[in-house]
C-alpha positions in Angstrom: 138.5 66.3 102.6 135.7 67.4 100.4 134.6 69.9 102.9 138.0 71.5 103.3 138.2 71.9 99.5 134.6 73.4 99.2 135.0 76.1 101.8 137.8 77.9 100.1 136.1 77.5 96.7 132.9 79.0 98.1 134.8 82.0 99.4 136.3 82.5 95.9 132.8 82.2 94.3 131.3 84.7 96.7 134.0 87.3 96.3 133.8 86.8 92.5 130.2 88.2 92.7 131.6 91.6 93.5 133.5 91.5 90.1 130.1 91.2 88.3 128.6 94.4 89.9 127.8 97.0 87.3 130.7 99.5 87.3 128.2 102.4 87.0 126.3 101.4 90.2 126.7 104.4 92.6 126.9 101.8 95.5 130.6 101.6 94.6 130.8 105.2 96.0 128.6 104.5 99.0 125.6 106.2 97.2 122.2 105.0 96.2 119.7 106.3 93.6 116.3 107.8 94.3 113.7 108.4 91.6 111.7 111.6 92.0 108.5 111.8 90.0 105.4 114.0 89.8 102.0 114.1 88.2 100.5 117.6 87.9 97.4 119.2 86.5 95.6 122.6 86.7 93.2 122.5 89.7 89.7 122.4 88.2 88.3 125.1 90.5 91.2 127.4 91.1 93.2 126.9 87.9 96.4 126.8 90.0 98.9 123.9 89.6 97.9 120.9 91.6 99.4 117.4 91.8 101.5 115.0 93.6 105.3 114.5 94.0 106.9 111.3 95.3 110.4 110.0 95.8 111.4 106.3 95.8 114.6 104.4 96.2 115.4 102.9 92.7 115.8 99.4 94.2 112.1 99.5 95.4 110.7 100.5 92.0 111.4 97.3 90.1 107.8 96.1 89.1 106.3 98.7 91.4 103.2 100.4 90.2 102.5 103.8 91.6 98.8 104.9 91.4 98.4 108.7 91.7 95.4 110.1 93.5 92.2 110.8 91.6 91.7 114.4 90.5 89.3 116.6 88.6 90.3 118.4 85.4 88.4 120.8 83.3 88.5 122.2 79.8 86.7 125.4 78.7 86.7 125.8 74.9 85.7 129.2 73.4 82.0 129.8 73.3 81.1 126.4 74.7 80.4 125.2 78.3 83.3 123.8 80.3 83.7 120.1 80.2 85.0 118.2 83.3 86.7 114.9 83.8 88.2 112.7 86.5 91.9 111.8 86.1 93.2 108.4 87.0 96.9 107.9 86.4 99.6 105.4 87.2 103.3 104.7 86.6 105.1 101.4 86.5 108.9 100.7 86.2 109.5 97.1 85.1 113.3 97.2 84.7 116.2 99.5 85.4 120.0 99.5 84.7 122.8 101.8 85.7 124.5 103.6 82.8 127.5 106.0 82.8 126.1 109.2 84.5 122.6 108.0 85.0 120.0 105.2 84.8 117.8 103.7 82.1 114.2 102.7 83.1 111.6 100.7 81.3 108.6 102.8 82.2 104.9 102.4 81.5 102.5 105.2 82.2 98.7 105.3 81.9 96.5 108.4 82.0 92.8 108.0 81.8 90.3 110.9 82.0 86.6 110.1 81.9 83.3 111.1 83.6 83.7 108.5 86.4 86.7 106.9 87.9 87.4 104.7 90.9 90.5 103.7 92.7 90.3 100.3 94.5 93.3 99.3 96.5 93.6 96.9 99.4 92.5 99.2 102.3 91.5 102.2 100.2 88.5 102.8 98.0 87.5 106.1 96.4 85.5 107.3 93.4 84.7 110.6 91.8 82.1 111.3 89.1 81.1 114.3 87.0 77.3 114.8 87.1 75.3 113.5 84.1 74.1 117.0 83.1 77.7 118.4 82.8 79.8 117.9 79.6 82.5 115.3 80.2 86.1 114.9 79.0 87.3 111.6 77.6 91.1 111.3 77.1 93.6 108.4 77.3 97.3 108.2 76.9 99.5 105.2 77.4 103.3 105.5 77.3 105.6 102.6 77.3 109.3 103.2 76.6 112.8 103.0 77.8 113.8 106.3 79.4 117.4 107.3 79.8 117.8 109.6 82.9 121.1 111.4 83.4 121.4 112.2 87.1 119.7 115.4 88.0 118.0 115.9 84.5 114.2 116.0 84.5 112.3 113.9 81.8 109.0 115.5 81.1 105.8 114.3 79.3 103.2 117.0 78.5 99.7 115.8 77.8 96.3 117.3 77.0 94.4 119.4 79.5 97.6 120.6 81.2 98.5 117.2 82.6 102.2 116.8 83.0 104.4 113.9 84.2 108.0 114.4 85.3 110.7 112.0 86.5 114.3 112.4 87.5 117.1 110.2 89.0 119.1 111.5 91.8 122.1 110.1 93.7 122.1 110.2 97.5 125.2 109.8 99.7 125.4 107.6 102.8 124.4 110.5 105.0 121.1 110.9 103.1 122.2 114.1 101.3 121.3 114.6 97.6 124.3 114.6 95.4 122.3 115.7 92.3 119.5 118.2 92.2 116.1 117.2 90.6 114.3 120.4 89.6 110.8 119.0 90.3 109.0 121.4 92.7 107.0 120.3 95.6 103.3 120.8 95.0 
């Protein structure tokens, strides 16, 4: 008799979970959210914009650190020799929530420019160094904040030496088509 009583109760409890879903979650409309982000900088040799642009499903970003590729930057002050540096940058999203018309992310970003940098990941190791006889740049920026992203609106962080970080939330329908446009160009 216990088992007959527990099965209907379990069905009620499971269907009750649907009532607790965030009413702002686009999944209610058969959509999901993608986060588009980019890290850009002036190319040290050509001066043209360089960088990386990625796109991630929001669900995969929870406690996911993205490490951007190492890059060289340079700064040429008036009447002084140019100084060079190696850029190491990363972004981490520790929490997200759906809000009316967008999402809110707890985001941490680190930017570190020095004479020598290395990137050591599981199957990938690389390093770049500025020669000892060349002036070097030293710059750090750490950003840790809650960012509110209305769908399709780009949040931008401008830093020294032309380094820029951009992030945007975009809804995607069940056929894989973007519902919102994120104006972050491909590099």
